[in-house]
N, C-alpha and C positions, 0 to 999 in steps of 0.2 A: 286429449280433448276434454276429458272430465276434469283434469287438473286446471286447464285454462278456464273452464266454466266455474270451477270452485273459486279461483282467484278473482274472477269478475264479480261473482256473487259476494265474496268477502269484501271487496273494495266498495261495492254498492252498499252493503250493510254498514260499513264504517262511515261512508259519506252521509248516509241517512242518520246515523247516530250523531255525527258532528252537527248536522243541520238542526236536529232536535235539541241538542245541548245548547247551542247558541240561542235558539228561539226561547228555550226555558230560562236562560240567563237573563235575556232582555225582559221577559214577562215578570220574572221575580224581582228585578230591580225596580220596575214600575210599581209593583205592589208594595215594596218596602218604602219607596219614596212618597207614595200617595198621601200620607197624613201631613206631609210638609210642603206639598206642591199645590199652588193655586194659580188661577188665571186672572184674578182681580187683586190689585194692590191693596184694596181695603181689607182683605182677609189676612194680610200678612202682619207680623209684629213689626215694630219700629226697631231698627238696628242702625249702627253707624255706617255700614258699608254694603253696597250691592256690587256683586262681582259679575261682570258681563263677559260671557265667553266668546271667543273670537270666531270669525268666519272670513272667508275671502270677500273683499268688498265688491269684486266684479264676478258676476255669474258666468257660467260656461258659454252663454249665448252672447256675451260681450256687454250686457247691460248691468245695472245694479243687481247685486245678489239679494234675492228676497229674504233669505234666512238672515243675512246681515242687517238689512233695513228693518225687519220686524223686531229683531232683538234690540236695536237702538230705540225704536218706538216704545217698546215695553220698558226699557231702562229709564228713558226720559219720563215716562208716566209714573214710574216708581219714585223717582226723585221729586217730581212735582207733587205727588201725594204725601210727601213728607215722611216716607217710610225709611229713607236712607239720607244721610248727610253727604256721603261721598260715593262715587262710583269708581271701581277699579276695573279697567278694561284690560283683559288678558288675552293675548294672541301671539301669533307667530311673527317673528322678525328675524328669521334665520338667514335672510339674504338682504343685502343692502338695498335692493330694488323692491322689496316686499315688506310692508309694515302694517300689519293689521291693527295694532293698538293705536297708532297715530291716525289711521283712517277712522277708527271708532271714536276717538276723541273729537275729531273734526265733525263727525256726524252728530255727536251729542251736543256740541256747541251750537251747531245749526238748529238743533231742536230746543234751544233755550237753556241748556245746562251750562253754568259758568265754568270756565277753565279751571278755576281754583278748587272745584269740587271733583276734578277728574284726575285719577292717578293711572299710570300705565305699567303693565307688566309685559315686558318685551320677550319673555322666555316661556310664554304659555303655548308651547308647540303642540301640546295635546291636552286633553281634559285632565288627565292625571297630574301633569305638570302644573296646570293652573291651580288646581285644588291644593296640591302639596305646597306650592310656593305661597299660596294665600296664608298658610300657617307659618311656614319656616322663614319666609322673607318678610311678609307684611304683618305677621304677628296676629292674625285674625283668629278669634275663637267663636265668633258669631257672624253670620253673613246671610245675604239673600242672593241666590244665583239667578241670573237672567239668561234664558235661552229657550229654544223650542222645548216642549214638554218632555219628549223622549230623551233629549240631551240634558236638560236640567235634572231629570230623575237620576241619571247616571252620575252627575256631579254631586248631587245630594248624597247618594250612596257612598261615593269616594270620600267626601268631606266628613260624614258622620263616622265612617270607619277610622278616620284619623283623629277623631275626638273633637271635630269642629261642629258646632251647633248650626246647621244649615237649613234654610228654607229655599223654596224656588218660586219664581214667577215665570209661568209658561207664556212665552211670546207666541204671537200668532204663527201657526204652522203654515207651510207652503201648500197650497191646494193641490198642486201637481208637481211632484219632484222633478228635478232636472233630468235625472236618468234613473234607471233601475239600480245602478251602483250607489247613487246617493241615497236611495230609499232603503237599500238592504244593508248598508255598512253599519247601521246601528246595532245589528245583531252580533257580529264578531266583536264589535267594540264593547258590548256588554260583557261578553265572555272575557275579554282582555281586562276589563275593570275588576272582575273577580280575581284574576291572576295578579293584578297589581296590588290588591289588598292582601292576598295570601303571601305574596313575595315581599311585601312592603317596598315596592319599587320606588326609589328616590327620583326626584326631578332630574332632568338631564343637566340643568344649570342651577347652581346655587348663586348667592349674591349677598351683599351687605344688607342688614336689616333696614327696612323703610317703615316708619311709623306714620300711618295715614292720619291726617289731621294735625300732626306735629311737624313732620318734615314737609317742606314745600313740595307741591306736585311736580313730578319728574317729567 
């Protein structure tokens, strides 16, 4: 009985330590990114490219995903403010019937951004891949990331760890998350970002170089 109690207590202590660790990881990333993260395009420097991080176009309830829509609103505002000349939309296209980058491109065109200013990264299956490919495939050394603040902070952390000079535009956050999983996933994702930096995790997919502003939009 005492052995069983000891095992339960040890498991509880380990679980509590894991929760504390991922919470601290997320808080630390937010602190590190704060000097470069803004919610007003006017406060950002002018660079050539804004990188818009992907999300599912359709939310769990079957309507437009608010995370997706707010990111596109922010990206279009960034482009209209003249802070970027081009937008790189990076998302998941791992299935033939699922294409985040093309949906993002269509949404930006509907918001007044010309197709000639939009490039697509079809292999941004997660934030690490989007940021790593921004450098290795698209040759970017300076960029502005567009996403909700907690997500943009993690992207800034990953980019600067790779030597990319990154700023962030925080899109409007969702007032009420779709689920508790949606709200809490940012914490283990932050811990994984640290692991990606420490292990220098490569993107899952490589590809031929694409020069934004030189090569035609894909």
